[in-house]
C-alpha positions in Angstrom: 0.0 0.0 0.0 1.2 3.5 -0.9 -1.0 6.4 -0.1 -0.9 10.2 0.5 -0.9 11.4 4.1 -3.5 14.2 4.3 -2.7 17.5 5.9 -5.3 16.9 8.7 -3.0 14.1 10.1 -0.8 15.4 12.9 2.1 13.3 11.7 2.4 15.2 8.4 3.5 18.7 9.7 5.9 16.9 12.1 7.5 15.0 9.3 7.7 18.1 7.0 9.4 20.0 9.9 11.9 17.1 10.3 12.7 17.1 6.6 13.3 20.9 6.5 15.9 20.5 9.2 17.9 18.0 7.1 20.9 19.5 5.3 20.1 17.8 2.0 17.7 15.2 0.9 18.7 12.5 -1.7 17.5 13.0 -5.3 14.8 10.4 -6.0 13.5 11.2 -9.5 14.5 13.8 -12.1 12.4 14.4 -15.2 12.9 17.0 -18.0 10.8 20.1 -18.1 7.5 20.0 -20.1 9.0 22.7 -22.4 12.5 23.6 -23.5 12.5 26.7 -21.3 11.3 24.9 -18.2 13.8 23.6 -15.7 14.1 19.9 -15.0 11.6 18.7 -12.4 13.2 17.1 -9.4 11.9 15.1 -6.4 14.1 14.9 -3.3 13.1 12.8 -0.4 13.9 10.3 2.4 12.0 7.7 4.3 11.6 7.5 8.1 9.9 5.2 10.5 7.4 6.5 13.0 5.0 4.8 15.5 1.4 5.8 14.8 -2.0 4.6 15.9 -3.4 2.0 13.4 -7.0 0.7 13.6 -7.6 -2.8 12.3 -10.8 -4.2 10.7 -12.3 -5.0 14.1 -11.9 -1.4 15.4 -8.9 -2.1 17.7 -6.3 0.7 17.9 -2.7 -0.1 18.5 0.7 1.6 18.0 2.4 0.3 14.9 5.6 1.2 13.2 4.9 2.7 9.8 7.2 3.8 7.0 6.8 7.4 5.7 8.5 8.9 2.6 8.9 12.7 2.8 9.3 14.1 -0.6 9.9 17.7 -1.9 8.9 18.4 -5.5 10.2 21.4 -7.3 7.2 21.3 -9.6 4.8 21.2 -6.7 6.7 24.1 -5.0 6.2 26.2 -8.1 2.5 25.3 -8.2 2.1 26.3 -4.6 3.9 29.6 -5.2 1.5 30.4 -8.0 -1.6 29.4 -6.0 -0.3 31.5 -3.0 0.1 34.5 -5.2 -3.4 34.1 -6.6 -5.0 33.6 -3.2 -3.0 36.6 -1.8 -4.3 38.8 -4.6 -7.9 37.8 -3.9 -7.5 38.4 -0.2 -5.9 41.8 -0.9 -9.3 43.0 -2.3 -11.0 41.9 0.9 -8.3 43.6 3.0 -8.8 46.9 1.2 -12.5 46.7 1.7 -12.0 45.9 5.4 -9.6 48.9 5.8 -12.2 51.3 4.3 -14.7 50.1 6.8 -12.4 50.4 9.7 -11.3 54.0 8.7 -15.0 55.0 8.5 -15.6 54.1 12.2 -15.5 56.7 15.0 -15.2 56.0 18.7 -16.3 58.3 21.4 -14.1 56.8 24.1 -10.8 54.9 24.3 -12.6 51.8 25.7 -14.7 51.4 22.6 -11.6 51.7 20.4 -9.8 49.0 22.4 -12.7 46.7 22.1 -12.8 47.2 18.4 -9.1 46.4 18.1 -9.6 43.2 20.1 -12.4 42.3 17.8 -10.5 43.0 14.6 -7.0 41.8 15.7 -5.6 39.3 13.0 -9.1 38.3 12.0 -11.3 38.6 9.0 -14.7 39.9 10.0 -17.4 37.5 9.1 -20.2 38.7 6.8 -23.7 37.4 6.2 -23.7 35.2 9.3 -20.3 33.7 8.6 -17.8 33.2 11.4 -14.7 35.4 11.4 -11.4 33.8 10.5 -7.7 34.9 10.6 -6.1 36.6 7.6 -4.0 34.0 5.9 -1.9 36.0 3.5 -1.6 39.4 5.2 -0.6 40.8 8.6 -3.1 43.5 9.7 -2.2 45.7 12.6 -4.3 48.4 14.2 -3.3 51.6 16.0 -5.6 53.9 18.0 -5.2 57.6 17.1 -6.8 60.5 19.0 -8.5 62.9 16.6 -11.2 65.5 16.2 -14.0 65.9 13.7 -16.5 68.5 12.8 -20.0 68.1 13.9 -23.3 69.8 13.1 -24.2 72.9 14.9 -26.8 72.7 17.6 -28.5 75.9 16.5 -30.0 76.7 13.2 -28.9 79.6 11.0 -25.7 80.9 9.7 -22.9 81.0 12.2 -21.1 84.2 12.9 -17.7 84.6 11.4 -16.1 84.7 14.8 -17.7 81.5 16.0 -15.2 78.6 16.0 -16.3 75.4 14.1 -18.2 72.8 16.1 -16.0 69.8 16.7 -15.8 66.8 19.0 -13.0 64.7 20.2 -12.7 61.0 19.8 -10.7 58.1 18.5 -10.2 56.3 15.2 -8.2 53.4 14.0 -5.2 53.4 11.6 -4.6 50.2 9.8 -1.2 48.9 8.7 -1.2 46.0 6.1 1.7 43.9 5.2 1.7 41.1 2.6 3.1 37.9 4.0 5.9 36.3 1.9 5.5 32.7 0.8 8.2 30.7 2.5 9.7 28.6 -0.3 11.1 26.0 2.2 7.5 25.3 3.4 6.1 24.7 -0.2 6.2 21.6 -2.4 6.2 18.9 0.4 4.4 15.6 0.1 4.3 12.8 2.7 3.6 9.2 1.6 2.7 6.3 3.9 3.5 2.8 2.9 3.5 -0.7 4.3 6.4 -1.7 2.0 9.6 -2.2 3.9 12.9 -0.6 2.9 14.4 -3.9 1.8 11.4 -4.6 -0.5 11.3 -1.1 -2.2 13.6 1.9 -2.3 12.3 5.5 -1.7 12.5 6.1 -5.5 10.4 3.0 -6.2 7.8 4.0 -3.7 7.5 7.5 -5.2 7.3 6.0 -8.7 4.5 3.7 -7.6 2.5 6.6 -6.2 3.1 8.7 -9.3 1.9 5.8 -11.5 -1.5 5.7 -9.7 -3.3 7.6 -12.5 -6.4 5.4 -12.6 -7.0 4.8 -8.9 -9.8 6.0 -6.7 -7.4 8.3 -4.8 -6.6 10.5 -7.8 -10.4 10.9 -8.4 -11.1 12.4 -5.1 -10.7 15.9 -6.6 -14.0 15.2 -8.4 -16.0 15.5 -5.2 -14.7 19.0 -4.6 -17.1 20.2 -7.3 -20.1 21.7 -5.4 -22.4 20.0 -7.9 -20.9 16.5 -7.4 -22.4 15.7 -4.0 -25.2 17.7 -2.4 -24.9 18.5 1.3 -26.1 15.6 3.4 -26.7 15.7 7.1 -25.7 12.4 8.7 -25.4 11.8 12.4 -24.9 8.0 12.8 -21.4 6.7 12.1 -22.8 3.8 10.2 -24.5 6.1 7.8 -21.4 8.2 7.4 -19.4 5.0 6.6 -22.1 3.9 4.2 -21.9 7.2 2.3 -18.2 7.0 2.2 -18.4 3.5 0.8 -20.8 4.5 -1.9 -18.6 7.4 -2.8 -15.5 5.2 -3.1 -17.5 2.7 -5.2 -18.7 5.5 -7.5 -15.1 6.8 -7.9 -13.9 3.2 -8.6 -16.4 2.8 -11.4 -15.3 6.2 -12.8 -11.7 5.2 -12.6 -12.4 2.0 -14.4 -14.2 3.9 -17.2 -11.3 6.2 -17.6 -8.8 3.4 -17.6 -10.6 1.3 -20.2 -11.2 4.2 -22.6 -7.6 5.4 -22.4 -6.3 1.9 -22.9 -8.6 1.3 -25.9 -7.7 4.7 -27.5 -4.0 4.1 -27.1 -4.2 0.6 -28.5 -6.2 1.6 -31.6 -4.5 4.9 -32.1 -7.7 6.9 -31.8 -8.8 10.2 -30.3 -12.1 11.7 -29.1 -13.2 15.3 -28.4 -11.9 16.7 -25.2 -12.1 20.0 -23.3 -9.3 21.5 -25.5 -9.5 19.6 -28.8 -9.0 15.9 -29.6 -7.4 13.8 -26.9 -6.3 10.2 -26.4 -6.3 10.6 -22.6 -9.8 11.8 -21.6 -11.0 11.8 -18.0 -14.1 10.0 -17.0 -16.0 13.3 -16.7 -15.2 14.1 -20.3 -16.4 10.6 -21.4 -19.7 11.0 -19.6 -20.2 14.6 -20.7 -20.0 13.5 -24.4 -23.2 11.5 -24.0 -25.1 14.5 -22.7 -26.0 15.6 -26.2 -27.5 12.2 -27.1 -31.3 12.1 -26.8 -34.0 9.5 -27.4 -37.3 10.9 -28.6 -40.4 8.8 -28.4 -43.8 9.8 -29.8 -47.1 8.1 -30.8 -49.0 8.7 -34.1 -52.2 6.8 -33.5 -51.2 3.3 -32.6 -47.8 3.7 -34.1 -44.8 4.4 -31.8 -41.9 6.1 -33.4 -38.4 6.4 -31.8 -35.5 8.5 -33.0 -32.1 9.0 -31.5 -30.4 12.3 -32.0 -26.9 13.5 -31.4 -25.0 10.3 -32.0 -21.6 10.8 -33.4 -18.9 8.3 -34.5 -17.0 8.9 -31.2 -20.0 7.7 -29.2 -19.9 4.3 -31.0 -16.1 4.3 -30.5 -16.6 4.7 -26.7 -19.2 1.9 -26.7 -16.6 -0.4 -28.2 -14.0 0.7 -25.7 -16.3 0.0 -22.8 -17.8 -3.2 -24.2 -21.3 -1.7 -24.6 -23.8 -2.7 -27.2 -23.8 0.2 -29.7 -27.1 -0.9 -31.2 -28.7 1.1 -28.3 -27.8 4.2 -30.3 -28.8 2.9 -33.7 -29.8 5.8 -36.0 -32.5 5.9 -37.1 -34.3 3.2 -35.2 -37.1 1.2 -36.8 -40.7 2.3 -36.3 -42.5 0.2 -33.7 -46.1 -0.6 -33.2 -48.0 -1.1 -29.9 -48.0 0.7 -26.6 -46.3 -2.1 -24.6 -43.0 -2.1 -26.4 -39.9 -1.7 -24.1 -36.7 0.0 -25.3 -33.3 -0.6 -23.8 
């Protein structure tokens, strides 16, 4: 077994901190850049043994020694840097809006200003019922400044030229914003857990096995991040949560099998199908299923005569049927006219 250790596991930040303290990690894999101008992609890493809690099939938890491979990827570090810059830019807009709101506030006493600073300190104010959360990409500091501002006159009419302007004393907040730099040494890390012992597989072999998992369920979990993929479900009992997780894994397994079979067939027969950006021989399962969205079966009756027509069928649909071992006669165009109301169609 070779799997990715999620960031929610406490062992992952501990192992990443351990790897950053090492003077140099061995080079495991090196691949050329995707373009001539791109630098070679390198993966450095080293395995380490740690005792962690492991739960068996009967629910018993015990401390077992497990092998972890800590890997730093130059390509992943570059992706993290680009994602960090994009997220920081989006947060900068929210910070600017927050600063305008803070500058517009006025406090009559120092206690109110202190309370506002305590409320704002290092936190993003929640809006529309959302909870506040810390700023992730900026350091925001607040300073209380004594100030005066003009107020409306208590009496109506034009004031005399010798009358001083009506003012009041109070406090306002000054905001200092600093963009946090992305620490390169903290980007690009991956932690793999494996049951393969060191004598049975080197660190480079473990990394290669994980990278070759292109058609497994694990690589398909990004699909469930789509908000339209799984609607919110409220489950309380652990059995129902486990059942939903099992159904999700089974669905992703079927999706992975569809993707694997189609790619294998297209590569063997040197064929391509329409993809998101032109013809491709390595479509995802989502692309394969979306191609059939335009296919429609129309049924209508003319007296006692039932007529069926299939619309939208293209040659690549029949090619996919052959790849998946499906009967392409379901999409025969045009279908024969049928008589009677009790006729069943596939």
